[in-house]
N, C-alpha and C positions, 0 to 999 in steps of 0.2 A: 074511175083504178080502173085499170083491164085487166082483162085475167091472170092474163103474168104482171102481169107485177100483184096481182093477190099471190099466183102459187107463193109466189116470193116470199113472204107474209104468214105462208103457217108456220113457221115452227115458231114465228112473234105472235101466232092471234094460241096457239097451243098450249104458249105458255105464257098466256094473256100482256105481253109486252105491249102492246099493240093499244094507244083507248085516244079516247076523245075522237076526233075526224078522223082521225087511222081505221080507227075500228069505225065506224059508223061506212064508209067508204066499200069496204072490204068486208059489210057484211051482205051488204046492197049490192056487192058481185055478185055473192053469194046468191045471192034471194034472184036476180036476173037471169043465172045460167047456172044451166042442173049440167050442166058440166062440170061445172068447176068445185059445184056442190056435192059432184058422188070424186070425185080428185081429193078436197079437204074430208073426208067421208071415209075415204083411204087412208089415206096417210096420218091423220090418224087413228084407226085400228091400226096401221102396225107401228106408230109408236105402240102405242100397249100391248102389241103381242110381246113389239121387246122387252119391256118392260118388263112385262112378266116372266118373261124368259129368266132372271134374277139367276144373269150374268156380269158375276163376279172376279175374281183378280187375278190374273193366267199367276199359275202355283211357279215358283223360285228352283228347277231343274237342275241351274248349273254345279249344286257341288252335289246332285246325281249321279251326272255326266263325267266329272272329273272324277271321282269316284273308278266309276266304270274302265274312264279313260287311267287312272294308274296300275288299276287290279287287272286290268287286262296287255296292257303294256308294263309287267314284272319288276313294275316301280317304278319306269326310266319316267315316266311325266306326272309331270303333280304332283314332286317329291314329298315338301315340307308344307305340314299346315297354311303357308299364310303366302302361295301358288293355288291352295284349291277355295280361297273365300273368296264369296261373293265381293264385284266390286267396290259396296255400298261397306263393306267390310275394310277395306283395300285402301279404303280415302281418308274413313277414320284414322286410321292406322299413319296415311303415311300427313295428316293435319295439324293430329295434334306430335309428330314430332315435327314440323312444322312452326308448333306453339312454342315446344320446348326450345329448339332452335334460340326462338325468339327471344327468350326467360333468358337468354345464359349471353346474348349480343345483350340485351340492355343491362343485368349486373352486369360485366363488362365496365359494360360502357360510364354506367354507374358509379362501378370504381372506380375509375378512371379516371373520373375526374374529382373523384376527392384523394388522390395520391398524392396529384397534382399542387405543387405548389402555389401559388396565386403568389404573386407579387403586390403587393399598394401602393401607388404612387405616390402615395408623401411621406413614403418610409425609405429617402433618396436619403442617404448620408452628403456627408459637405461634397466631394469630389466629383457628383452624378451621378453616383454609382449605385444600382439598388440591392436590396437583401429582401430576401424571406420575411414570412413572418409566421 
C-alpha cells in the first residue's frame, strides 16, 4: 500500500472499518513511513479535538428573526402566526390538509359507488330492456 492509499484510508482506520489484509497493509505502511505515521497521528489528534468540542445542533433563530422583522416593520411583515411558523411546521400543516382532502375524495368515491344503481344482467325482461335491482 502506498502512502497516498494509506492517507485515503485514515478515516476508515480510525473508525475501525479496515479488516484483514487491508488493515495489515495499512499498519505496514505506517511502520515503513515516519511522515505517514506523523500525518496519521495528527489526523487522529484533530478528530479527538473536534469530538471534544461537543458541538451541538445549530439554534433555530428563524422565529426570533421573523418576530424582530415584524416589530421593526410596524406589523407589515409576518402578520399572521402561519407566516411566522418554521418551515417544518408549515410542512406539517400542508401535509395534514392534503390528507384531509384525500379522505374527503375517497369518502366521496365510496358514497358515489354505493349510490349508483347496479344493473343485474340476469334481470332482463322479455323485451330485452334492463331494470334496476
